[in-house]
Backbone as CSV, one residue per row, in Angstrom:
resi,resn,N_x,N_y,N_z,CA_x,CA_y,CA_z,C_x,C_y,C_z
1,MET,104.168,90.580,81.631,103.499,89.778,82.360,103.874,90.305,84.036
2,ALA,102.692,90.414,84.841,103.229,91.007,85.988,103.867,89.817,86.845
3,GLY,104.973,90.226,87.785,105.677,89.307,88.571,105.074,88.768,89.759
4,THR,105.645,87.847,90.360,105.123,87.436,91.709,105.644,88.149,92.779
5,ALA,104.784,88.044,93.988,105.420,89.126,95.090,106.848,89.089,95.383
6,ARG,107.287,87.912,95.360,108.947,87.575,95.689,109.729,88.233,94.633
7,GLN,109.304,88.091,93.276,110.157,88.807,92.201,110.301,90.324,92.246
8,VAL,109.005,90.706,92.818,108.779,92.328,92.972,109.555,92.792,94.103
9,HIS,109.722,91.964,95.090,110.517,92.111,96.175,111.867,92.240,95.979
10,LEU,112.440,91.239,95.171,113.672,91.077,94.744,113.961,92.312,93.823
11,GLY,113.149,92.727,93.063,113.614,93.914,92.334,113.913,95.059,93.049
12,ARG,112.884,95.216,94.211,113.232,96.672,95.010,114.590,96.458,95.634
13,GLN,114.823,95.320,96.064,116.145,95.124,96.804,117.275,95.601,95.727
14,LEU,117.195,95.214,94.519,118.116,95.272,93.477,118.149,96.975,93.325
15,ARG,117.175,97.574,93.216,116.890,98.924,92.879,117.758,99.765,93.929
16,GLN,117.484,99.345,95.026,118.143,99.947,96.427,119.478,99.759,96.546
17,LEU,119.957,98.317,96.164,121.307,98.326,96.127,122.350,99.133,95.177
18,ARG,121.468,99.157,93.893,122.038,99.909,92.801,122.086,101.373,93.107
19,THR,121.163,102.009,93.871,121.047,103.377,94.352,122.264,103.788,95.201
20,ASN,122.236,102.746,95.999,123.216,102.927,97.258,124.866,102.860,96.656
21,ALA,124.984,102.165,95.870,126.132,102.015,95.139,126.428,103.387,94.096
22,GLY,125.359,103.924,94.095,125.750,105.288,93.325,125.624,104.864,91.744
23,LEU,125.203,103.984,91.460,125.252,103.612,89.771,123.877,103.727,89.114
24,SER,124.174,104.074,87.789,122.817,104.321,87.126,122.295,103.103,86.477
25,LEU,121.067,102.957,86.179,120.498,101.823,85.312,121.514,101.573,84.025
26,GLU,121.604,102.418,83.412,122.589,102.544,82.224,123.903,101.714,82.479
27,GLU,124.581,102.265,83.582,125.823,101.633,84.212,125.782,100.058,84.443
28,ALA,124.519,99.652,85.270,124.492,98.333,85.547,124.211,97.342,84.287
29,ALA,123.372,97.886,83.307,122.975,97.222,82.073,124.410,97.096,81.256
30,ALA,125.173,98.065,81.163,126.571,97.785,80.578,127.443,96.836,81.086
31,HIS,127.458,96.977,82.520,128.573,95.969,83.264,127.750,94.492,82.891
32,LEU,126.553,94.174,82.585,126.138,92.835,82.158,125.949,92.654,80.856
33,GLU,126.266,93.702,79.984,126.101,93.684,78.635,124.670,93.515,78.168
34,ARG,123.777,94.046,79.023,122.309,93.702,78.793,121.642,95.118,78.322
35,SER,120.357,95.202,78.173,119.759,96.367,77.529,119.187,97.135,78.846
36,ARG,119.072,98.455,79.052,118.585,99.309,80.149,117.157,98.514,80.570
37,ALA,116.521,98.431,79.499,115.075,97.592,79.648,115.076,96.633,80.478
38,THR,115.955,95.643,80.004,115.828,94.190,80.699,116.225,94.497,82.221
39,VAL,117.282,95.389,82.516,117.456,95.609,84.133,116.404,96.308,84.687
40,GLY,115.668,97.300,83.985,114.723,98.031,84.407,113.248,96.956,84.872
41,HIS,113.449,95.923,83.896,112.359,94.852,84.087,112.605,94.120,85.385
42,TRP,113.795,93.848,85.534,114.257,93.192,86.716,113.891,93.911,87.963
43,GLU,114.180,95.221,87.895,113.944,95.921,89.111,112.548,96.147,89.600
44,ARG,111.573,96.202,88.516,110.116,96.303,88.613,109.531,95.101,88.977
45,GLY,110.222,93.966,88.931,109.627,92.782,89.152,108.715,92.203,87.890
46,HIS,108.979,92.728,86.857,108.156,92.264,85.634,108.698,91.178,84.985
47,SER,110.147,90.873,85.123,110.565,89.290,84.840,111.517,89.046,85.887
48,ARG,112.031,87.739,85.695,112.730,87.126,86.524,114.171,86.943,86.217
49,VAL,115.050,87.610,86.957,116.348,87.633,86.639,117.063,86.337,86.900
50,SER,118.292,85.906,85.874,118.852,84.579,86.002,119.855,84.561,87.334
51,ALA,120.058,83.415,87.651,120.965,83.248,88.743,122.477,83.934,88.415
52,LYS,122.999,83.732,87.167,124.171,84.332,86.822,124.096,85.671,86.788
53,ASP,123.101,86.380,86.329,122.956,87.780,86.121,122.874,88.484,87.740
54,LEU,122.089,87.683,88.583,121.940,88.198,89.826,123.099,88.099,90.686
55,ASP,124.206,87.095,90.453,125.399,86.879,90.985,126.293,88.218,90.531
56,ALA,126.122,88.529,89.115,127.196,89.617,88.723,126.488,90.820,89.201
57,LEU,125.256,91.060,89.379,124.739,92.403,89.870,125.291,92.759,91.352
58,LEU,125.060,91.644,92.119,125.336,91.770,93.633,126.839,91.962,93.694
59,LYS,127.624,91.367,93.047,129.161,91.519,92.868,129.381,92.953,92.832
60,PHE,129.059,93.565,91.787,129.072,94.783,91.223,128.624,95.796,92.180
61,TYR,127.580,95.535,92.830,126.832,96.506,93.736,127.523,96.345,94.971
62,ARG,128.378,95.488,95.269,129.258,95.048,96.456,128.355,94.770,97.811
63,ALA,127.327,94.206,97.361,126.415,93.813,98.467,127.046,93.012,99.547
64,PRO,126.539,93.063,100.762,126.949,92.255,101.738,126.658,90.801,101.562
65,GLU,127.439,89.875,102.400,127.347,88.400,101.665,126.088,88.070,102.486
66,ASP,125.717,88.361,103.562,124.524,87.591,104.334,123.262,88.024,103.164
67,LEU,123.174,89.388,102.840,122.216,89.717,101.855,122.319,88.937,100.496
68,ILE,123.664,88.714,100.191,123.422,87.903,99.038,122.878,86.604,98.970
69,GLU,123.144,85.850,100.065,122.475,84.646,100.478,120.833,84.873,100.409
70,GLN,120.438,85.884,100.972,119.027,86.094,101.107,118.452,86.327,99.814
71,LEU,119.208,87.031,98.902,118.484,87.562,97.582,118.588,86.334,96.625
72,GLN,119.690,85.520,96.739,119.906,84.290,96.023,118.446,83.549,96.270
73,GLN,118.201,83.186,97.829,117.233,82.316,97.982,115.847,82.926,97.533
74,LEU,115.876,84.267,97.568,114.361,84.924,97.189,114.422,84.818,95.548
75,ARG,115.363,84.778,95.115,115.248,84.445,93.565,114.775,83.093,93.362
76,ARG,115.201,82.112,93.813,115.029,80.648,93.852,113.308,80.712,94.069
77,GLU,112.774,81.158,95.145,111.591,81.125,95.607,110.510,81.900,94.591
78,SER,111.076,82.993,93.975,110.221,83.524,93.007,109.658,82.718,91.792
79,GLY,110.457,81.486,91.495,110.111,80.604,90.592,108.883,79.656,90.830
80,GLN,108.554,79.636,92.259,107.343,79.020,92.655,106.105,79.425,92.395
81,ARG,105.204,78.593,91.850,103.828,78.963,91.630,102.884,79.191,92.808
82,GLY,102.267,80.248,92.934,101.272,80.423,93.989,99.987,79.979,93.593
83,TRP,99.159,79.860,94.498,97.718,79.107,94.260,97.137,80.031,93.347
84,TRP,97.196,81.298,93.315,96.455,82.415,92.622,96.858,82.418,91.053
85,GLN,97.985,81.817,90.791,98.398,81.999,89.510,97.843,80.923,88.339
86,SER,96.678,79.886,89.033,96.089,79.141,88.138,94.661,79.798,88.116
87,TYR,94.247,80.967,88.519,93.147,81.485,88.128,92.887,82.583,87.384
88,LYS,94.191,82.821,86.625,94.267,83.627,85.367,93.876,85.135,85.859
89,LEU,94.199,85.667,86.916,93.958,86.994,87.554,94.469,87.995,86.552
90,PRO,93.918,89.206,86.498,94.465,90.413,85.746,95.837,90.514,86.129
91,PRO,96.650,91.056,85.390,97.991,91.510,85.559,98.262,92.467,86.724
92,TYR,97.336,93.248,86.883,97.546,94.249,87.979,97.078,93.872,89.361
93,LEU,96.151,92.582,89.406,95.878,91.982,90.548,96.782,90.918,91.266
94,ALA,97.426,90.187,90.290,98.177,89.042,90.637,99.118,89.241,91.657
95,PRO,99.925,90.396,91.564,100.980,90.936,92.361,100.647,91.097,93.756
96,PHE,99.533,91.864,94.050,99.144,92.194,95.133,98.346,91.009,95.860
97,VAL,97.681,90.087,95.378,97.477,88.849,95.775,98.531,88.064,96.282
98,GLY,99.566,88.020,95.573,100.868,87.447,96.040,101.503,88.146,97.310
99,PHE,101.366,89.310,97.329,101.871,90.098,98.577,100.983,89.732,99.953
100,GLU,99.632,89.830,99.419,98.516,89.383,100.476,98.969,88.020,101.255
101,ALA,99.139,87.221,100.210,99.475,85.809,100.573,100.644,85.619,101.799
102,GLU,101.429,86.680,101.486,102.764,86.583,102.609,102.835,87.541,103.602
103,ALA,101.793,88.660,103.718,101.717,89.367,104.719,101.516,88.759,106.035
104,SER,101.996,89.613,107.148,101.457,89.148,108.487,100.357,90.005,108.869
105,GLU,100.395,91.194,108.566,99.156,92.159,108.697,98.761,92.941,107.599
106,ILE,97.418,93.085,107.680,96.883,93.811,106.632,96.185,94.978,107.435
107,PHE,96.204,96.105,106.860,95.422,97.441,107.292,94.407,97.814,106.083
108,HIS,93.010,97.842,106.370,92.281,98.012,105.355,91.221,98.674,105.842
109,TYR,91.066,99.918,104.860,89.711,100.754,105.263,88.620,100.754,103.803
110,GLU,87.639,100.483,104.096,86.285,100.336,102.866,85.381,101.468,103.147
111,LEU,85.276,102.283,102.053,84.118,103.151,102.281,82.840,102.732,101.888
112,GLY,82.666,102.046,100.793,81.253,101.663,100.189,80.919,100.183,100.206
113,LEU,81.997,99.644,100.486,81.603,97.762,100.878,82.265,97.483,101.928
114,VAL,81.685,96.113,102.372,82.253,95.355,103.458,83.480,94.953,102.838
115,PRO,84.900,94.879,103.539,86.173,94.742,103.239,86.068,93.195,102.512
116,GLY,86.815,92.779,101.558,86.808,91.755,100.541,86.985,90.363,101.597
117,LEU,88.077,90.601,102.405,88.479,89.399,103.267,87.517,88.919,104.301
118,LEU,86.426,89.886,104.344,85.457,89.592,105.481,84.234,89.585,104.844
119,GLN,83.869,89.351,103.338,82.713,89.087,102.764,82.231,87.720,102.752
120,THR,81.063,87.538,102.825,80.345,86.272,102.823,80.316,86.093,100.992
121,GLU,80.053,84.957,100.639,80.016,84.271,99.335,78.882,84.867,98.486
122,ASP,77.666,84.857,99.282,76.637,85.579,98.705,76.730,87.100,98.616
123,TYR,77.286,87.834,99.512,77.664,89.260,99.359,78.609,89.386,98.051
124,ALA,79.627,88.545,98.198,80.706,88.688,97.303,80.144,88.542,95.640
125,ARG,78.957,87.487,95.792,78.611,87.214,94.366,77.779,88.578,94.056
126,ALA,76.875,89.208,95.068,76.475,90.193,94.383,77.160,91.585,94.016
127,VAL,78.223,91.596,94.645,79.022,92.648,94.349,79.724,92.603,93.154
128,HIS,80.186,91.392,92.810,80.629,91.071,91.478,79.703,90.937,90.277
129,GLU,78.464,90.600,90.591,77.409,90.768,89.467,77.163,92.089,88.978
130,VAL,77.264,93.022,89.911,76.896,94.379,89.672,78.202,95.038,88.943
131,GLY,79.480,94.712,89.525,80.565,95.522,89.039,81.256,94.918,87.652
132,ARG,80.930,93.721,87.399,81.544,92.816,86.401,80.589,92.155,85.412
133,LEU,79.789,93.091,84.974,78.520,92.614,84.064,78.956,91.742,82.947
134,LYS,80.216,91.959,82.334,80.564,91.378,81.136,81.137,89.939,81.457
135,LEU,81.307,89.286,82.638,81.771,88.405,82.973,80.902,86.920,82.783
136,SER,81.169,86.121,82.134,80.490,84.847,81.997,80.021,84.278,83.288
137,ASP,79.088,83.447,83.448,79.000,82.538,84.532,80.218,81.945,85.166
138,SER,80.939,81.273,84.381,82.219,80.718,84.890,83.308,81.674,85.357
139,GLU,83.539,82.904,84.661,84.410,83.693,84.970,83.794,84.390,86.311
140,LEU,82.527,84.607,86.384,82.297,85.231,87.880,82.392,84.312,88.977
141,GLN,82.337,82.919,88.746,82.489,81.961,89.798,84.180,81.948,90.197
142,ARG,84.666,82.195,89.095,86.142,82.024,89.306,86.690,83.208,90.283
143,TRP,86.160,84.658,90.025,86.484,85.516,90.747,85.843,85.325,92.258
144,ILE,84.673,84.756,92.592,84.263,84.439,93.826,85.050,83.579,94.685
145,ASP,85.556,82.659,93.809,86.512,81.558,94.386,87.750,82.076,94.750
146,VAL,88.088,82.963,93.970,89.654,83.688,94.442,89.285,84.565,95.622
147,ARG,88.145,85.030,95.827,87.886,85.921,97.064,87.836,84.941,98.154
148,LEU,87.248,84.150,98.008,87.158,82.888,99.196,88.463,82.268,99.631
149,LYS,89.191,81.995,98.419,90.636,81.275,98.986,91.328,82.582,99.580
150,ARG,91.237,83.635,99.195,92.085,84.793,99.767,91.647,84.816,101.406
151,GLN,90.502,84.320,101.657,90.157,84.619,102.951,90.593,83.375,103.945
152,GLU,91.263,82.223,103.341,91.517,81.160,103.961,92.703,81.033,105.166
153,ARG,93.675,82.156,104.900,94.568,82.391,105.827,93.879,82.764,106.959
154,LEU,93.208,83.800,106.775,92.619,84.698,107.885,91.523,83.597,108.845
155,ASN,90.821,82.738,108.078,90.035,81.698,108.743,90.619,80.740,109.411
156,SER,91.754,80.250,108.876,92.510,79.190,109.508,93.466,79.507,110.385
157,GLY,93.883,80.858,110.685,94.837,81.265,111.655,96.269,80.956,111.000
158,GLY,96.329,81.157,109.648,97.607,81.057,109.177,98.554,82.297,109.205
159,GLY,98.478,82.852,110.225,99.694,83.888,110.586,99.175,85.359,110.140
160,LEU,98.069,85.411,109.920,97.624,86.700,109.359,96.644,87.477,110.183
161,THR,96.975,88.890,110.533,96.181,89.548,111.328,95.392,90.657,110.590
162,LEU,94.379,90.943,110.608,93.570,92.189,109.800,93.087,93.155,110.781
163,HIS,93.453,94.308,110.419,93.063,95.543,111.002,91.934,96.076,109.930
164,ALA,90.709,96.146,110.249,89.712,96.621,109.020,88.828,97.734,109.830
165,VAL,88.742,98.845,109.062,87.860,99.775,109.473,86.856,100.010,108.150
166,VAL,85.646,99.822,108.468,84.632,100.130,107.541,83.326,101.214,107.662
167,ALA,83.182,101.831,106.814,82.349,103.228,106.920,81.037,102.496,107.372
168,GLU,80.070,103.260,108.229,78.778,102.845,108.462,77.902,102.835,107.260
169,GLU,78.025,103.475,106.183,77.335,103.568,104.976,77.341,102.485,104.332
170,ALA,78.359,101.669,104.245,78.514,100.346,103.723,77.554,99.362,104.402
171,LEU,77.365,99.511,105.680,76.578,98.412,106.328,75.195,98.766,106.084
172,HIS,74.800,99.851,105.885,73.244,100.399,105.603,72.903,99.818,104.107
173,ARG,74.024,100.032,103.162,73.510,99.623,101.663,73.251,98.499,101.328
174,VAL,72.122,98.064,100.700,71.680,96.733,100.507,72.416,96.212,99.299
175,VAL,73.144,95.352,99.655,73.888,94.557,98.440,73.333,93.346,98.325
176,GLY,72.760,92.816,97.210,72.106,91.514,97.070,70.672,91.612,97.466
177,SER,70.362,91.552,98.578,69.210,91.567,99.404,69.162,91.919,100.984
178,ARG,68.180,91.986,101.544,68.122,92.319,103.059,68.433,90.934,103.630
179,SER,68.352,89.816,102.998,68.755,88.639,103.800,70.186,88.396,103.746
180,VAL,70.717,88.751,102.512,72.174,88.644,102.113,72.864,89.673,103.279
181,MET,72.458,90.702,103.407,72.838,91.984,104.526,72.820,91.231,105.736
182,VAL,71.791,90.817,106.250,71.770,90.234,107.651,72.831,89.162,107.762
183,ASP,72.815,88.148,106.834,74.104,87.298,106.828,75.256,87.866,106.957
184,GLN,75.313,88.969,106.069,77.043,89.409,106.122,77.285,90.260,107.432
185,LEU,76.300,90.962,107.985,76.531,91.570,109.446,76.732,90.719,110.461
186,GLU,75.946,89.418,110.249,76.229,88.289,111.447,77.481,87.932,111.322
187,HIS,78.224,87.721,110.117,79.328,87.287,109.744,80.349,88.183,110.541
188,LEU,80.281,89.576,110.047,81.043,90.513,110.714,81.038,90.398,112.180
189,ILE,79.989,90.357,112.848,79.618,90.270,114.262,80.745,88.959,114.915
190,ALA,80.893,87.784,114.078,81.109,86.529,114.535,82.952,86.702,114.549
191,VAL,83.273,87.180,113.025,84.766,87.302,112.857,85.364,88.514,113.575
192,GLY,84.598,89.495,114.038,85.098,90.626,115.037,85.502,89.921,116.233
193,LYS,85.118,88.824,116.691,85.581,88.364,118.095,86.696,87.519,118.114
194,ARG,87.214,87.363,116.805,88.481,86.722,116.708,89.831,87.549,117.165
195,THR,90.635,86.855,117.651,91.804,87.609,118.082,92.756,88.077,116.660
196,THR,92.550,87.437,115.645,93.120,88.053,114.414,92.338,88.896,113.720
197,VAL,91.245,89.317,114.117,90.564,90.550,113.516,90.436,91.634,114.393
198,ASN,90.713,92.731,113.865,90.326,93.843,114.747,89.390,94.542,113.869
199,LEU,88.057,94.691,114.213,87.001,95.157,113.182,86.446,96.407,113.943
200,GLN,86.422,97.783,113.260,86.198,99.045,113.637,85.039,99.560,112.704
201,VAL,84.070,100.073,113.123,83.051,101.017,112.310,83.325,102.472,112.305
202,LEU,83.506,102.983,111.134,83.658,104.396,111.309,82.136,104.760,111.117
203,PRO,81.593,105.580,111.993,80.224,106.208,112.335,79.941,107.152,111.482
204,PHE,78.772,107.485,111.133,78.376,108.977,110.602,78.765,109.939,111.201
205,ALA,78.628,109.877,112.485,79.059,110.723,113.433,80.296,111.411,113.431
206,ALA,81.310,110.741,112.849,82.643,110.865,112.784,82.683,112.197,111.769
207,GLY,81.983,112.272,111.059,81.883,113.451,110.200,82.950,113.623,109.049
208,ALA,83.223,114.596,108.604,84.575,114.474,107.622,85.801,113.744,108.195
209,ASN,86.255,112.905,107.192,87.473,112.085,107.724,88.472,111.974,106.516
210,ALA,89.428,111.132,106.973,90.571,110.977,106.035,90.033,109.940,104.909
211,GLY,89.150,109.146,105.233,88.871,108.161,104.200,87.794,108.378,103.233
212,SER,87.458,109.715,103.074,86.305,110.052,101.952,86.839,110.049,100.718
213,VAL,88.317,109.896,100.571,88.696,109.879,99.231,88.781,108.299,98.579
214,GLY,88.468,107.291,99.313,88.606,106.099,98.749,89.096,104.971,99.646
215,PRO,89.222,103.617,99.429,89.653,102.872,100.357,91.172,102.878,100.415
216,ILE,91.679,102.228,101.394,93.033,102.159,101.735,93.672,100.736,102.077
217,THR,94.573,100.068,101.577,95.025,98.925,102.059,96.416,98.953,102.079
218,VAL,97.141,98.643,103.401,98.535,98.378,103.606,98.731,97.090,104.157
219,LEU,99.935,96.522,103.499,100.507,95.212,104.037,101.702,95.337,104.728
220,ARG,102.069,94.607,105.568,102.953,94.521,106.532,103.629,93.092,106.528
221,PHE,104.844,92.900,106.676,105.448,91.527,106.633,106.272,91.436,107.851
222,ASP,106.424,89.975,108.131,107.292,89.593,109.238,108.991,89.823,109.054
223,ASP,109.136,89.708,107.638,110.481,89.969,107.112,110.852,91.280,107.264
224,ALA,111.786,91.676,108.015,112.386,93.012,108.240,112.826,93.599,106.986
225,SER,113.347,92.803,106.104,113.883,93.518,104.968,112.789,93.698,104.038
226,HIS,111.673,93.431,104.321,110.473,93.604,103.288,109.682,94.827,103.857
227,ASP,109.937,95.977,103.082,109.216,97.184,103.529,107.579,97.052,103.300
228,ASP,106.929,97.821,104.000,105.371,97.910,103.659,105.174,98.038,102.362
229,VAL,104.102,97.464,101.831,103.498,98.005,100.542,101.818,98.396,100.597
230,ALA,101.503,99.046,99.573,100.002,99.272,99.571,99.509,98.864,98.379
231,PHE,97.970,99.183,98.388,97.495,98.891,96.998,96.423,99.840,96.600
232,SER,96.493,100.312,95.591,95.374,101.248,94.897,94.470,100.671,93.987
233,ASP,93.199,100.534,94.510,92.333,99.842,93.765,91.047,100.921,93.097
234,THR,90.961,100.728,91.766,90.030,101.528,91.108,89.139,100.818,90.168
235,PRO,88.106,101.347,89.593,87.088,100.620,88.731,87.931,100.389,87.572
236,LEU,89.078,100.949,87.120,89.838,100.639,85.801,90.967,99.722,86.234
237,GLY,91.051,99.117,87.279,92.193,98.332,87.744,92.855,98.677,89.062
238,GLY,94.169,98.523,89.142,94.841,98.935,90.337,96.461,98.467,90.404
239,HIS,97.302,99.050,91.264,98.628,98.517,91.278,99.176,98.890,92.638
240,VAL,100.124,98.161,92.710,100.965,97.926,94.010,101.757,99.280,94.299
241,ILE,101.674,99.884,95.393,102.443,101.012,95.791,103.595,100.492,96.808
242,ASP,104.931,100.883,96.233,105.959,100.578,97.132,106.759,101.592,97.345
243,ASP,106.412,103.106,96.967,107.146,104.028,97.511,106.867,104.212,98.828
244,LEU,108.173,104.500,99.429,108.074,104.473,101.054,107.112,105.591,101.569
245,ARG,107.396,106.754,100.743,106.895,107.831,101.498,105.241,107.620,101.294
246,ASP,104.785,107.211,100.080,103.419,107.087,99.727,102.747,106.123,100.721
247,VAL,103.400,105.071,101.027,103.088,103.922,101.958,102.939,104.526,103.220
248,ALA,103.952,105.219,103.706,103.764,105.814,105.050,102.465,106.910,105.312
249,GLU,102.267,107.716,104.310,101.247,108.488,104.218,99.816,107.881,104.366
250,LEU,99.798,106.500,103.759,98.553,105.887,103.706,98.277,105.094,105.028
251,SER,99.702,104.687,105.678,99.477,104.331,106.927,99.033,105.283,108.013
252,ARG,99.409,106.441,107.856,99.074,107.698,108.728,97.578,107.963,108.540
253,LEU,97.151,107.921,107.180,95.692,107.983,107.101,94.900,106.968,107.795
254,PHE,95.351,105.673,107.625,94.734,104.670,108.267,94.520,104.959,109.637
255,SER,95.666,105.029,110.478,95.768,105.367,111.895,94.620,106.536,112.345
256,ALA,94.717,107.428,111.545,93.662,108.669,111.813,92.327,108.077,111.774
257,LEU,91.916,107.052,110.792,90.513,106.727,110.703,90.579,105.722,111.745
258,GLN,91.272,104.952,112.339,91.088,103.815,113.384,90.743,104.829,114.482
259,ALA,91.411,105.960,114.927,91.183,106.855,115.844,89.761,107.512,115.800
260,GLN,89.301,107.790,114.692,87.863,108.204,114.561,86.700,107.168,114.630
261,ALA,87.251,105.910,114.430,86.080,104.667,114.379,85.905,104.402,115.891
262,LEU,84.766,103.539,115.895,84.139,103.263,117.134,85.033,102.072,117.808
263,SER,85.282,101.715,119.058,85.972,100.665,119.406,85.411,99.472,118.962
264,SER,86.083,98.451,119.043,85.256,97.015,118.533,84.207,96.475,119.415
265,GLU,84.086,96.973,120.823,83.126,96.779,121.272,81.725,97.617,120.733
266,ASP,82.040,98.812,120.787,80.797,99.738,120.204,80.583,99.512,118.620
267,SER,81.610,99.057,118.057,81.443,98.565,116.553,80.471,97.452,116.572
268,GLU,80.663,96.425,117.477,79.842,95.194,117.517,78.145,95.567,117.777
269,ASP,78.178,96.623,118.713,76.723,96.988,119.280,76.090,97.569,117.903
270,LEU,76.823,98.483,117.200,76.336,99.251,115.911,75.933,98.121,114.830
271,LEU,76.817,97.229,115.004,76.619,96.189,113.632,75.302,95.181,114.025
272,ARG,74.997,95.035,115.416,73.867,94.352,115.611,72.758,95.171,115.309
273,THR,72.718,96.668,115.656,71.518,97.519,115.547,71.102,97.346,114.161
274,ILE,72.272,97.603,113.162,71.923,97.604,111.609,71.564,96.386,111.159
275,ALA,72.053,95.078,111.742,71.568,93.920,111.397,70.041,93.890,111.546
276,ASP,69.748,94.186,112.849,68.272,94.036,113.240,67.221,94.812,112.150
277,ALA,67.869,96.010,112.040,67.094,96.815,111.003,66.875,96.241,109.590
278,HIS,67.875,95.578,109.195,67.809,94.868,107.803,66.771,93.633,107.947
279,ALA,66.918,92.796,109.166,65.953,92.094,109.522,64.332,92.319,109.361
280,GLY,64.331,93.290,110.114,63.027,93.893,110.269,62.485,94.538,108.811
281,SER,63.386,95.074,108.062,62.823,95.454,106.788,62.492,94.276,105.886
282,LYS,62.913,93.098,106.044,62.641,92.005,104.952,61.235,91.411,105.478
283,GLU,60.746,91.779,106.665,59.486,90.874,107.074,58.184,91.458,106.463
């Protein structure tokens, strides 16, 4: 079972402490009289370490006192259920939604669709109806409810800032209907005026760009001890990326896309032009 975001974060901290101490996974496991697999599961956030085992590991790793208190608190918090855990999300998605719920900034590029956190309900429904044909009506509604629930922090000013770059082609593509697209683009124009949303359009005129390989999502946190993480999403699933070099490269690619994209003001003008074109086509 996939762990919570706090559980994954705790595991990363334990792995870093073990590495800094020059100890192998086998040595840590032997010290606790646990299996290598068990300690490995803790480090990957796949299972929750007990308070007793955590204390023993932190002493074995000679962790600083202030960090010991932080990690003990993190372990306690990792047992708390997040709102998303009642929605029966796939194992690959639950950790990402947990990280997203705690992030202070999200950097997101989309190539073929409007970013999920900015989708209207009708647009989201049309996306899921096409992409998840095997879902029952109730399962489809659950996916849509999760999508809308994820937007609440952004909509309520809950400490989240979104930096979004969307490729122009996604705005021309008719998802659902022309009416759905008009409402979706009007929504983008409205949310783009918020101080917590930095929305830019990557125009066709930008030519070849770093985003042609697919979407990019990087999450940043207020907690200085919590490194940025990224998420890779594919038709077959996805996974959280926590390798520092990989996350740094994705952040670099996103910055390059921002530099190629239109300014917020010019993006709004283009959104209005495309919305008017969709509106004219449905008449």
